DSSP file (Angstrom, degrees, kcal/mol; ACC not computed):
  #  RESIDUE AA STRUCTURE BP1 BP2  ACC     N-H-->O    O-->H-N    N-H-->O    O-->H-N    TCO  KAPPA ALPHA  PHI   PSI    X-CA   Y-CA   Z-CA
    1    1 A P              0   0    0      0, 0.0     2,-0.3     0, 0.0     0, 0.0   0.000 360.0 360.0 360.0 137.5   -2.1  -40.8   36.6
    2    2 A S        -     0   0    0      1,-0.0     3,-0.0     3,-0.0     0, 0.0  -0.652 360.0-125.6 -92.9 147.7   -0.6  -42.4   33.6
    3    3 A S        -     0   0    0     -2,-0.3     2,-0.1     1,-0.1    -1,-0.0  -0.668  31.7-102.2 -91.0 148.2   -1.9  -45.7   32.1
    4    4 A P        -     0   0    0      0, 0.0     2,-0.4     0, 0.0    -1,-0.1  -0.403  36.2-137.5 -67.3 140.7    0.5  -48.6   31.6
    5    5 A T        -     0   0    0     -2,-0.1     2,-0.4    -3,-0.0    -3,-0.0  -0.769   9.1-145.8 -99.8 146.1    1.6  -49.0   28.0
    6    6 A T        -     0   0    0     -2,-0.4     2,-0.4     0, 0.0     0, 0.0  -0.892   6.6-150.3-110.0 141.7    1.8  -52.3   26.4
    7    7 A T        -     0   0    0     -2,-0.4     3,-0.1     3,-0.0    -2,-0.0  -0.906  16.1-127.6-109.6 136.3    4.3  -53.2   23.8
    8    8 A S        -     0   0    0     -2,-0.4     2,-0.1     1,-0.1     0, 0.0  -0.547  37.0 -99.9 -80.6 148.3    3.7  -55.7   21.0
    9    9 A P        -     0   0    0      0, 0.0     2,-0.2     0, 0.0    -1,-0.1  -0.415  40.1-114.3 -67.1 141.0    6.3  -58.4   20.7
   10   10 A K        -     0   0    0     -2,-0.1     2,-0.4     1,-0.1    -3,-0.0  -0.551  25.6-122.1 -78.7 141.2    8.8  -57.7   17.9
   11   11 A K        -     0   0    0     -2,-0.2     2,-0.5     1,-0.0    -1,-0.1  -0.668  25.3-125.7 -81.3 134.7    8.7  -60.1   15.1
   12   12 A K        -     0   0    0     -2,-0.4     3,-0.1     1,-0.0    -1,-0.0  -0.697  20.2-132.2 -85.0 129.5   12.0  -61.8   14.5
   13   13 A R        -     0   0    0     -2,-0.5     2,-0.1     1,-0.1     3,-0.1  -0.469  27.0-106.5 -72.4 145.4   13.4  -61.5   11.0
   14   14 A P        -     0   0    0      0, 0.0     2,-0.1     0, 0.0    -1,-0.1  -0.442  49.0 -90.4 -69.9 151.8   14.6  -64.7    9.3
   15   15 A A        -     0   0    0     -2,-0.1     2,-0.3     1,-0.1    -3,-0.0  -0.409  41.1-122.8 -65.6 135.9   18.4  -64.8    9.1
   16   16 A R        -     0   0    0     -2,-0.1     2,-0.5    -3,-0.1    -1,-0.1  -0.617  20.7-124.1 -80.3 134.4   19.8  -63.3    6.0
   17   17 A F        -     0   0    0     -2,-0.3    -1,-0.1     1,-0.0     0, 0.0  -0.705  26.9-173.8 -81.6 123.3   22.1  -65.6    3.8
   18   18 A I        -     0   0    0     -2,-0.5     2,-0.0     2,-0.0    -2,-0.0  -0.978  22.6-130.0-118.3 117.1   25.5  -64.0    3.2
   19   19 A P        -     0   0    0      0, 0.0     4,-0.1     0, 0.0    -2,-0.0  -0.321   2.7-142.1 -66.6 149.1   27.6  -66.0    0.8
   20   20 A K  S    S+     0   0    0      2,-0.1    -2,-0.0     1,-0.0     0, 0.0   0.647  85.9  42.9 -84.4 -18.5   31.2  -66.8    1.8
   21   21 A S  S    S-     0   0    0      0, 0.0    -1,-0.0     0, 0.0     2,-0.0  -0.947  92.6-102.1-129.6 152.3   32.6  -66.3   -1.6
   22   22 A P        -     0   0    0      0, 0.0     3,-0.1     0, 0.0    -2,-0.1  -0.352  13.5-143.7 -70.5 151.5   31.9  -63.7   -4.3
   23   23 A D  S    S+     0   0    0      1,-0.3     2,-0.3    -4,-0.1     0, 0.0   0.831  86.4   6.3 -76.4 -34.3   29.6  -64.4   -7.2
   24   24 A K        -     0   0    0      2,-0.0     2,-0.5    -3,-0.0    -1,-0.3  -0.999  60.6-153.1-150.0 141.7   31.8  -62.2   -9.6
   25   25 A I        -     0   0    0     -2,-0.3     2,-0.5    -3,-0.1     0, 0.0  -0.977  15.4-157.2-118.6 123.6   35.1  -60.4   -9.3
   26   26 A L        -     0   0    0     -2,-0.5     2,-0.3     2,-0.0    -2,-0.0  -0.865  13.7-132.6-103.0 129.6   35.6  -57.5  -11.5
   27   27 A D        -     0   0    0     -2,-0.5    -2,-0.0     1,-0.1     0, 0.0  -0.602  21.7-173.0 -75.6 135.9   39.2  -56.3  -12.5
   28   28 A A    >   +     0   0    0     -2,-0.3     3,-1.1     3,-0.1     2,-0.1  -0.516   7.5 174.0-134.2  68.3   39.5  -52.5  -12.0
   29   29 A P  T 3  S+     0   0    0      0, 0.0     3,-0.1     0, 0.0    -2,-0.0  -0.443  71.7  23.6 -72.1 153.1   42.9  -51.3  -13.3
   30   30 A D  T 3  S+     0   0    0      1,-0.2    23,-1.3    22,-0.1     2,-0.7   0.673  77.3 158.1  62.4  21.4   43.4  -47.6  -13.4
   31   31 A L    <   -     0   0    0     -3,-1.1     2,-0.2    21,-0.3    -1,-0.2  -0.675  45.3-124.5 -69.1 115.7   40.8  -47.0  -10.7
   32   32 A V        -     0   0    0     -2,-0.7     2,-1.4    19,-0.3     5,-0.1  -0.447  12.4-136.8 -69.6 126.7   41.8  -43.6   -9.3
   33   33 A D        +     0   0    0     -2,-0.2     2,-0.3     2,-0.0    -1,-0.1  -0.661  56.2 126.1 -87.5  90.2   42.4  -43.7   -5.6
   34   34 A D    >   -     0   0    0     -2,-1.4     3,-1.6     1,-0.1    -2,-0.1  -0.924  51.8-148.6-149.7 117.2   40.6  -40.5   -4.5
   35   35 A Y  T 3  S+     0   0    0     -2,-0.3    -1,-0.1     1,-0.3    -2,-0.0   0.789  96.3  56.9 -55.5 -32.9   37.9  -40.4   -1.7
   36   36 A Y  T 3  S+     0   0    0      2,-0.1    -1,-0.3     0, 0.0     2,-0.2   0.480  87.5  92.1 -85.8  -3.3   36.1  -37.5   -3.3
   37   37 A L    <   -     0   0    0     -3,-1.6     2,-0.6    -5,-0.1    44,-0.2  -0.618  65.2-145.8 -91.2 152.0   35.5  -39.1   -6.7
   38   38 A N  B     +a   81   0A   0     42,-1.7    44,-1.4    -2,-0.2    -3,-0.1  -0.828  33.3 158.7-115.4  87.8   32.3  -41.0   -7.6
   39   39 A L        +     0   0    0     -2,-0.6    12,-2.4    42,-0.2     2,-0.4   0.427  53.9  54.5-100.2  -1.2   33.6  -43.7   -9.9
   40   40 A L  E     +B   50   0B   0     10,-0.2     2,-0.3    42,-0.2    10,-0.2  -0.989  53.1 168.8-131.4 143.0   30.9  -46.4   -9.6
   41   41 A D  E     -B   49   0B   0      8,-1.7     8,-3.0    -2,-0.4     2,-0.5  -0.936  21.1-147.1-153.6 135.4   27.2  -46.1  -10.1
   42   42 A W  E     -B   48   0B   0     -2,-0.3     6,-0.2     6,-0.2    42,-0.1  -0.870  19.5-141.0-104.2 128.3   24.6  -48.9  -10.4
   43   43 A S    >   -     0   0    0      4,-2.9     3,-1.4    -2,-0.5     4,-0.1  -0.400  23.0-113.7 -85.4 162.5   21.6  -48.3  -12.7
   44   44 A P  T 3  S+     0   0    0      0, 0.0    -1,-0.1     0, 0.0    -2,-0.0   0.734 117.3  61.1 -62.8 -23.6   17.9  -49.3  -12.0
   45   45 A S  T 3  S-     0   0    0      2,-0.1    -2,-0.0     1,-0.0    -3,-0.0   0.133 124.2-101.2 -95.1  21.1   18.3  -51.8  -14.9
   46   46 A N  S <  S+     0   0    0     -3,-1.4    15,-2.2     1,-0.2    16,-0.6   0.845  77.8 135.3  69.6  39.2   21.1  -53.7  -13.2
   47   47 A I  E     - C   0  60B   0     13,-0.2    -4,-2.9    14,-0.1     2,-0.5  -0.977  43.4-148.5-119.0 129.4   24.0  -52.2  -15.1
   48   48 A L  E     -BC  42  59B   0     11,-3.0    11,-2.3    -2,-0.5     2,-0.5  -0.854   6.2-157.5 -98.7 125.5   27.2  -51.0  -13.3
   49   49 A A  E     -BC  41  58B   0     -8,-3.0    -8,-1.7    -2,-0.5     2,-0.4  -0.875  13.8-174.5-100.8 133.3   29.1  -48.0  -14.7
   50   50 A V  E     -BC  40  57B   0      7,-2.8     7,-2.9    -2,-0.5     2,-0.6  -0.995  17.1-145.9-131.9 130.5   32.8  -47.9  -13.7
   51   51 A A  E     - C   0  56B   0    -12,-2.4     2,-0.5    -2,-0.4   -19,-0.3  -0.860  18.0-179.9 -97.3 120.9   35.3  -45.1  -14.4
   52   52 A L  E >   - C   0  55B   0      3,-2.6     3,-1.6    -2,-0.6     2,-0.5  -0.903  58.9 -61.4-120.6  99.6   38.8  -46.4  -14.9
   53   53 A G  T 3  S-     0   0    0    -23,-1.3    26,-2.1    -2,-0.5   -21,-0.1  -0.499 122.4  -9.9  65.0-114.3   41.3  -43.6  -15.7
   54   54 A Q  T 3  S+     0   0    0     -2,-0.5    18,-3.1    24,-0.2     2,-0.3   0.196 125.4  77.2-102.1  15.1   40.2  -42.0  -18.9
   55   55 A S  E <   -CD  52  71B   0     -3,-1.6    -3,-2.6    16,-0.2     2,-0.5  -0.899  61.2-148.4-128.6 153.9   37.5  -44.6  -19.7
   56   56 A V  E     -CD  51  70B   0     14,-2.3    13,-2.5    -2,-0.3    14,-1.2  -0.988  19.3-169.4-120.3 128.2   34.0  -45.6  -18.7
   57   57 A F  E     -CD  50  68B   0     -7,-2.9    -7,-2.8    -2,-0.5     2,-0.4  -0.861   9.7-148.8-114.2 148.9   33.0  -49.2  -18.8
   58   58 A L  E     -CD  49  67B   0      9,-2.9     9,-2.1    -2,-0.3     2,-0.4  -0.954   8.5-168.2-112.7 138.2   29.5  -50.8  -18.4
   59   59 A W  E     -CD  48  66B   0    -11,-2.3   -11,-3.0    -2,-0.4     2,-0.8  -0.989  14.6-144.7-126.4 121.4   29.0  -54.2  -16.9
   60   60 A N  E  >  -C   47   0B   0      5,-2.9     4,-3.1    -2,-0.4     5,-0.3  -0.758   7.3-163.2 -83.4 110.1   25.6  -55.9  -17.2
   61   61 A A  T  4 S+     0   0    0    -15,-2.2    -1,-0.2    -2,-0.8   -14,-0.1   0.753  87.0  53.8 -70.9 -21.2   25.1  -57.8  -14.0
   62   62 A S  T  4 S+     0   0    0    -16,-0.6    -1,-0.2     1,-0.1   -15,-0.1   0.861 125.8  19.2 -78.2 -36.4   22.2  -59.9  -15.6
   63   63 A T  T  4 S-     0   0    0     -3,-0.2    -2,-0.2     2,-0.1    -1,-0.1   0.665  93.7-127.0-107.3 -22.3   24.2  -61.1  -18.6
   64   64 A G     <  +     0   0    0     -4,-3.1    -3,-0.1     1,-0.3     2,-0.1   0.457  58.9 145.7  85.3   0.9   27.8  -60.5  -17.6
   65   65 A A        -     0   0    0     -5,-0.3    -5,-2.9    -6,-0.1     2,-0.3  -0.457  33.5-156.4 -74.9 142.7   28.5  -58.5  -20.8
   66   66 A T  E     -D   59   0B   0     -7,-0.2     2,-0.3    -2,-0.1    -7,-0.2  -0.871  10.3-176.5-116.6 154.6   31.0  -55.6  -20.6
   67   67 A H  E     -D   58   0B   0     -9,-2.1    -9,-2.9    -2,-0.3     2,-0.8  -0.965  27.2-131.1-152.2 131.9   31.1  -52.6  -22.9
   68   68 A K  E     -D   57   0B   0     -2,-0.3   -11,-0.2   -11,-0.2     3,-0.1  -0.755  25.2-176.4 -82.6 113.6   33.5  -49.7  -23.2
   69   69 A L  E     -     0   0B   0    -13,-2.5     2,-0.3    -2,-0.8    -1,-0.2   0.954  57.4 -21.1 -80.5 -49.6   31.2  -46.6  -23.3
   70   70 A L  E     -D   56   0B   0    -14,-1.2   -14,-2.3     2,-0.0     2,-0.3  -0.975  45.5-151.6-155.4 164.8   33.8  -43.8  -23.8
   71   71 A E  E     -D   55   0B   0     -2,-0.3   -16,-0.2   -16,-0.2     2,-0.1  -0.982  19.6-139.1-141.8 131.6   37.4  -42.7  -23.5
   72   72 A T        -     0   0    0    -18,-3.1     2,-0.3    -2,-0.3   -18,-0.1  -0.442  17.5-139.8 -83.3 164.9   38.6  -39.2  -23.0
   73   73 A T        +     0   0    0     -2,-0.1    -1,-0.0     2,-0.1    -2,-0.0  -0.857  54.3  55.1-122.1 159.7   41.6  -37.8  -24.8
   74   74 A G  S >  S-     0   0    0     -2,-0.3     3,-1.4     2,-0.1     2,-0.1   0.154  89.6 -65.0  98.7 143.9   44.4  -35.6  -23.6
   75   75 A P  T 3  S+     0   0    0      0, 0.0     3,-0.1     0, 0.0    -2,-0.1  -0.372 118.2  11.0 -63.1 136.7   46.8  -35.9  -20.7
   76   76 A G  T 3  S+     0   0    0      1,-0.2     2,-1.5    -2,-0.1    -2,-0.1   0.438  84.1 134.7  77.4   0.9   45.2  -35.7  -17.3
   77   77 A N    <   +     0   0    0     -3,-1.4     2,-0.3    -5,-0.0    -5,-0.2  -0.642  29.6 162.5 -82.4  87.7   41.6  -36.0  -18.5
   78   78 A I        -     0   0    0     -2,-1.5     2,-0.4    -3,-0.1   -24,-0.2  -0.723  45.1-105.9-106.2 157.9   40.2  -38.5  -16.1
   79   79 A I        +     0   0    0    -26,-2.1   -47,-0.2    -2,-0.3   -26,-0.2  -0.684  35.9 177.9 -77.9 129.6   36.6  -39.3  -15.3
   80   80 A T        +     0   0    0     -2,-0.4   -42,-1.7     1,-0.3     2,-0.3   0.521  59.1  19.0-115.8  -9.2   35.7  -37.9  -11.9
   81   81 A S  B     -a   38   0A   0    -44,-0.2     2,-0.4   -42,-0.1    -1,-0.3  -0.959  53.2-168.1-162.3 142.9   32.0  -38.7  -11.4
   82   82 A L        +     0   0    0    -44,-1.4     2,-0.3    -2,-0.3   -42,-0.2  -0.971  14.5 163.0-128.6 145.7   29.3  -41.0  -12.8
   83   83 A S        -     0   0    0     -2,-0.4     2,-0.2   -42,-0.1   -42,-0.1  -0.858  34.6-126.1-163.7 130.5   25.6  -40.9  -12.2
   84   84 A W              0   0    0     -2,-0.3   -42,-0.1   -42,-0.1    -2,-0.0  -0.575 360.0 360.0 -72.3 137.6   22.6  -42.5  -14.0
   85   85 A G              0   0    0     -2,-0.2    -1,-0.1   -42,-0.0   -42,-0.0   0.455 360.0 360.0 -83.8 360.0   20.1  -39.8  -15.1
């Protein structure tokens, strides 16, 4: 004979606030449209790296500052993947 199991009542999570408008809109010209590329990466220190064509830009989400990290040379040399180490 099996004994009846009791389930504890689930705690209801408070509703999460989702803003109706964005905090920031980043312009991304030359973002290559290819599903297999990894063109964005967010660092543990709140910095977003974005590959735009032949360049990599950094955006500090805490301060709003932007910085061009590097640019490749030569025709067809685009950035295909980013990853924080």
